C-alpha positions in Angstrom: 58.5 -65.5 43.3 59.8 -64.5 46.9 62.6 -62.3 47.5 65.4 -62.9 49.0 64.3 -61.8 52.6 61.2 -64.5 52.2 63.8 -67.3 51.1 65.9 -66.3 54.2 62.6 -66.4 56.4 61.5 -69.5 54.4 64.9 -71.7 55.2 65.4 -70.3 58.7 61.5 -71.2 59.6 62.8 -75.0 58.8 65.2 -74.7 61.3 62.5 -73.5 63.5 60.2 -76.1 62.7 57.5 -73.1 61.8 56.4 -71.2 59.5 57.9 -67.3 59.1 56.8 -64.5 56.6 57.1 -61.2 56.3 54.3 -58.9 57.5 53.2 -56.1 55.1 56.3 -54.1 56.5 58.7 -56.8 55.5 59.2 -57.9 59.3 58.8 -60.8 61.0 59.0 -61.0 64.8 60.5 -64.4 66.5 60.6 -65.5 69.9 63.2 -68.2 70.6 61.7 -70.6 73.1 65.0 -71.5 75.2 65.5 -67.4 76.1 62.0 -66.0 74.9 63.5 -63.1 73.5 61.4 -61.6 70.8 64.0 -60.7 67.7 62.3 -58.5 65.1 63.6 -59.0 61.5 63.6 -56.5 59.0 64.5 -56.5 55.9 66.8 -53.0 55.0 64.9 -51.5 51.8 66.6 -52.4 48.9 70.0 -53.0 50.3 70.2 -56.6 50.4 70.7 -56.1 54.2 68.4 -57.5 57.2 68.0 -55.1 60.2 67.9 -57.3 63.4 66.9 -56.2 67.2 65.0 -56.3 70.4 64.1 -54.4 73.8 65.8 -55.0 76.6 64.1 -52.7 78.9 64.0 -49.4 80.8 66.8 -47.7 82.2 65.9 -45.6 85.4 67.8 -42.3 86.0 70.3 -43.1 88.6 73.8 -44.5 88.9 72.9 -47.8 87.7 72.2 -46.3 84.5 75.6 -44.8 84.3 76.9 -48.2 85.2 74.9 -50.3 82.5 76.3 -47.8 79.7 79.5 -47.9 80.7 79.3 -51.7 80.4 77.5 -51.3 76.9 80.4 -49.2 75.5 82.8 -51.9 77.1 80.8 -54.7 75.2 80.5 -52.5 71.9 84.0 -52.1 71.6 85.1 -55.7 72.5 86.5 -58.0 70.0 84.9 -61.1 71.1 83.3 -63.1 68.2 80.8 -64.9 70.3 79.0 -61.3 71.4 76.3 -60.5 68.9 74.6 -57.6 68.2 75.2 -53.8 68.9 73.9 -52.0 72.1 71.8 -48.9 71.9 69.8 -46.5 73.7 66.8 -45.2 72.7 66.5 -41.6 74.5 62.5 -40.4 74.3 61.8 -44.4 75.4 64.3 -44.4 77.8 65.3 -48.2 76.4 68.3 -50.2 76.0 68.0 -52.1 72.9 70.3 -55.0 70.8 70.5 -54.3 67.0 72.2 -55.7 64.2 72.2 -55.4 60.7 73.7 -58.4 58.3 74.5 -58.4 54.9 71.9 -61.6 53.3 74.1 -62.2 50.7 76.1 -64.3 53.2 73.3 -65.6 54.9 71.2 -69.0 54.8 68.9 -70.3 57.4 71.4 -72.2 59.2 73.8 -69.2 59.7 71.0 -66.9 60.5 69.9 -69.5 63.2 73.2 -69.5 64.5 73.1 -65.6 64.9 69.9 -65.4 66.2 70.6 -68.2 69.1 73.6 -66.3 69.9 71.8 -63.1 69.9 69.0 -63.8 72.1 71.6 -65.0 74.5 73.4 -62.4 74.6 69.5 -60.1 74.9 68.7 -62.4 77.6 71.9 -61.5 79.8 71.4 -57.8 79.2 67.3 -58.3 80.0 68.2 -60.4 83.2 70.6 -57.6 84.4 67.7 -54.7 84.0 64.8 -56.6 85.8 66.9 -57.6 88.7 69.1 -54.0 88.8 72.5 -55.5 88.5 75.1 -55.3 86.2 74.9 -57.7 83.5 77.3 -61.2 83.9 79.7 -60.3 81.1 81.7 -63.4 82.3 79.0 -65.8 80.6 80.5 -63.6 77.5 83.4 -64.3 78.0 84.4 -60.5 78.9 86.5 -60.8 82.1 88.2 -57.3 82.2 84.9 -55.4 83.6 
């Protein structure tokens, strides 16, 4: 008998034309072909939530880091509905990441696919910025005030 997370992965796998099953840690790593962004999905214990995240890249210790932090804070505070995920920083790893927690009770394969598509596009913008040493093009996200 499948649990809710396994059912959701099966439904998402149908949208992606592949078979998705959780590993022994109840996690599944998906790489979207259009963005090449790896997104990890993980069942959040017995809460009925699904946690998702991706590492965006290292942040150098210079002025660029401060500028990235300011841009990330602006994005996190934005009410824009097309911006998916919360930007965070790991002090030990010195990496920027994008994550979110969703309630599985309100999801199906179609809704999760749509959300993850926008989530991976958001991540790709930040990955490209960190790789080039430039601020992300927030206009793509519909933000014009930065």
